[in-house]
Each structure stands twice: as structure tokens, then as C-alpha cells.
C-alpha positions in Angstrom: 112.6 14.9 -140.7 113.4 15.3 -137.0 113.0 12.1 -135.1 112.6 11.7 -131.3 114.5 8.8 -129.8 114.0 7.2 -126.4 117.2 6.4 -124.5 117.7 4.2 -121.5 120.4 4.3 -118.9 122.7 1.2 -118.8 121.2 -1.3 -116.4 117.9 0.4 -116.4 114.7 -1.5 -117.5 112.6 0.0 -120.3 109.9 2.0 -118.7 111.8 2.9 -115.5 112.9 6.3 -116.8 111.5 9.5 -115.5 109.4 10.5 -118.5 108.0 7.2 -119.8 104.4 7.4 -118.9 104.9 8.1 -115.3 102.9 10.9 -113.6 105.1 13.9 -112.9 102.5 16.4 -111.7 101.5 17.5 -108.1 101.4 14.4 -105.8 98.7 16.0 -103.6 96.3 15.9 -106.5 96.6 12.1 -106.8 96.0 11.7 -103.1 93.0 13.9 -103.2 91.6 12.0 -106.1 91.7 8.8 -104.1 90.9 10.5 -100.7 94.0 8.7 -99.4 97.5 9.7 -98.4 99.3 7.8 -101.2 102.8 9.1 -100.5 103.1 9.1 -96.8 103.1 12.9 -96.5 101.1 12.9 -93.3 100.2 16.4 -92.0 102.0 18.0 -94.9 99.1 17.1 -97.2 96.1 19.6 -97.2 92.5 19.3 -98.3 92.8 15.5 -98.6 89.0 15.1 -98.5 88.4 17.6 -101.2 88.5 16.1 -104.8 90.9 17.9 -107.3 89.4 20.3 -109.8 87.8 23.7 -109.9 84.6 22.7 -108.3 85.7 20.2 -105.6 82.7 18.3 -104.3 79.9 18.1 -106.9 77.5 16.2 -104.7 77.3 12.6 -103.8 76.5 9.9 -106.3 76.4 6.1 -106.1 79.6 4.4 -107.2 79.2 1.2 -109.3 81.1 -1.9 -108.3 83.3 -1.4 -111.4 84.0 2.2 -110.3 84.9 1.1 -106.8 87.3 -1.5 -108.1 88.8 1.0 -110.5 89.5 3.4 -107.7 91.2 0.7 -105.6 93.3 -0.3 -108.5 94.3 3.3 -109.1 95.1 3.6 -105.4 97.5 0.7 -105.5 99.1 1.8 -108.7 99.7 5.3 -107.5 100.8 4.3 -104.0 103.6 2.1 -105.3 104.4 4.4 -108.2 103.6 1.8 -110.9 102.6 2.1 -114.5 99.6 0.1 -115.7 101.5 -2.6 -117.4 103.7 -3.1 -114.3 100.7 -3.6 -112.0 99.0 -5.9 -114.6 102.2 -8.0 -114.6 102.2 -8.3 -110.8 98.6 -9.3 -110.8 99.3 -11.9 -113.5 102.1 -13.4 -111.5 100.0 -13.5 -108.3 97.2 -15.3 -110.1 99.5 -17.9 -111.6 101.3 -18.6 -108.3 100.1 -21.3 -105.9 99.0 -20.0 -102.5 97.1 -17.0 -101.3 96.8 -14.6 -104.2 96.7 -11.4 -102.1 99.8 -12.5 -100.1 101.7 -13.2 -103.3 100.6 -9.9 -104.8 101.6 -7.7 -101.9 104.8 -9.7 -101.4 105.8 -8.7 -105.0 104.8 -5.1 -104.4 106.5 -4.8 -101.0 109.7 -6.4 -102.1 110.3 -3.8 -104.7 113.6 -2.1 -103.8 112.2 1.4 -103.9 109.4 0.4 -101.5 111.9 -1.4 -99.2 114.1 1.8 -99.0 110.9 3.7 -98.1 109.8 1.1 -95.5 113.3 1.2 -93.9 112.9 4.9 -93.4 115.8 5.8 -95.7 113.5 8.2 -97.6 110.4 10.2 -96.6 108.3 9.0 -99.6 108.3 6.3 -102.2 109.1 8.8 -105.0 112.1 9.9 -103.0 113.1 6.3 -102.5 112.8 5.7 -106.2 115.1 8.6 -106.9 117.7 7.3 -104.3 117.7 3.9 -106.1 117.9 5.4 -109.6 120.7 7.7 -108.7 122.8 4.7 -107.5 122.6 5.6 -103.8 121.4 2.2 -102.6 123.2 -1.1 -102.2 122.0 -4.7 -101.9 124.4 -7.1 -100.2 127.2 -4.5 -100.8 126.5 -4.0 -104.5 124.8 -0.9 -106.0 121.4 -1.6 -107.6 119.8 1.2 -109.6 116.6 -0.6 -110.6 113.6 0.5 -108.5 111.6 -2.7 -109.3 114.4 -5.0 -108.2 112.9 -7.8 -106.0 114.7 -8.2 -102.7 115.0 -11.7 -101.1 115.0 -13.0 -97.6 118.3 -12.2 -95.7 119.3 -9.5 -98.2 121.0 -6.5 -96.7 120.0 -3.0 -97.9 122.0 0.1 -97.2 122.9 3.6 -98.4 126.1 4.8 -100.0 128.1 7.6 -98.5 126.6 10.0 -101.0 123.1 8.7 -100.3 123.3 9.5 -96.6 124.0 13.1 -97.5 120.9 13.6 -99.7 119.0 16.4 -97.8 115.6 14.6 -97.7 117.2 11.4 -96.5 119.4 13.2 -93.9 116.3 14.8 -92.4 114.4 11.5 -92.4 117.2 9.7 -90.6 117.5 12.4 -88.0 113.8 12.3 -87.2 114.0 8.8 -85.7 110.2 8.5 -85.7 109.9 5.7 -88.2 107.7 2.6 -87.7 109.5 -0.4 -89.1 107.3 -3.3 -90.5 107.8 -6.7 -88.9 109.3 -8.3 -91.9 112.3 -5.9 -91.9 115.1 -5.3 -89.4 117.4 -2.3 -89.2 120.6 -1.5 -87.4 122.2 1.9 -88.0 122.1 2.4 -91.8 121.7 -1.3 -92.7 118.4 -2.9 -93.2 117.7 -6.6 -93.5 114.8 -8.6 -95.0 114.1 -11.0 -92.1 111.2 -12.7 -93.9 109.0 -12.3 -96.9 106.1 -9.9 -96.4 102.4 -10.9 -96.5 99.2 -8.9 -96.9 98.8 -8.3 -93.2 102.1 -6.5 -93.1 100.6 -3.7 -95.3 98.9 -1.3 -92.9 97.4 1.0 -95.6 93.6 0.4 -96.2 93.3 -1.3 -99.5 90.5 -3.5 -100.9 92.8 -6.1 -102.4 89.9 -8.3 -103.5 88.6 -5.4 -105.5 91.9 -4.9 -107.2 92.2 -8.5 -108.2 88.6 -8.7 -109.3 89.2 -5.7 -111.6 91.8 -7.5 -113.5 89.9 -10.8 -113.4 87.0 -9.5 -115.5 
């Protein structure tokens, strides 16, 4: 009998691989489902207000409270490129930690290494940033880290390897020089620094964080 085996790359967490439950289809389809630019594609995304599928808009109907919370949860999960169990884990950590729950939750999400690489402008999208990290093109305090979910800390220095700078999408992004850096990060040349831990107000994307937390608190 032929058996299929799952393999993991040394140093890679289970579930971080390319084909372990992660969506690999057209990214625009997900953005259209949420009516929200999930991947920072800007003007490159078309028909954002038209839902995916053959028939597009099928008329308006009232969305239940549960349905609204579900959409917000899906928005966060897809925006940060998470699997369900990963987001559930972050929510659990936030609920168990003293302090403002939404600040704790978004600090965990924003401090993911793939997100930090994206926020620093080293990659045009989070999926591209995830690939940079997975391919060992990113360093933290001078050491290569290839785990996208790695949590950066205050005063950590994040940079690209020599090969990472030459990745076509990264090279184009660095040359554009039109990136808006969040207040909790600093950047000089090709080195980024975590100047402080992020809070909810640092996330500019429109997210109903209360709805996300309530969805998992049922």
C-alpha cells in the first residue's frame, strides 16, 4: 500500500509548510470575498467590490451578528496568512494575558516575523514576506530565522541577507521608496529595529477587533 508522508524542514514548525492547509489559490479572490484589500496590492487589485463566483452580486441581504463576526475573523486570518488553529491560539493567549485584550492580540499578530518584514517594506505583500523568511533570507540580530511565526522583541534588529536583497520583488519594493513605516518600527538602510511593542492603534487596517474576539468567546 502506498503511504503519503508529511515532511518538515529542519527548524520549521509543523503547519508552516506550503501545503499544510494554507490557501494557495488566487489572492484577489480572498480580498473580493472580504471586500477588503487583504494583501496590500493597492491599485493592482481589480473588482474589489464584486464578490467572487459566477454571479457576483446576488442582491443584498441582512447579515446576522454571527455572520458579521465570522467575516471579521476570516479577514484577520487571511490578512495575516494564518491557519485557523494559529489564530485560535493567538486569541487564547490574548484572553489569558492581563491588560487590554485587543492590544495583546494585535501585538502578537504584528510581531510575527513575516509581518514585520512586510511592515518594514522589505516585501510588497505578507505572502512575499513569508517566502523571504522561509527561504532563509531574513536575519534577526544577525542570525538567520526561517520561521514566519517567530515573535520579534523590543530592540531586535531585522535585516535581509545578501541573497534576499536580490529577490526581484524585494528589489523593486526597496527601489520604490514609497513605504509608510509604522511608529513602532525604525529603519535605516536595510536594517529595521523594533523600537517598541505594537498596540491596536498601530494597525491602520479597518478591523472590528471586538467582533473577532467575541466570535471565539462564544
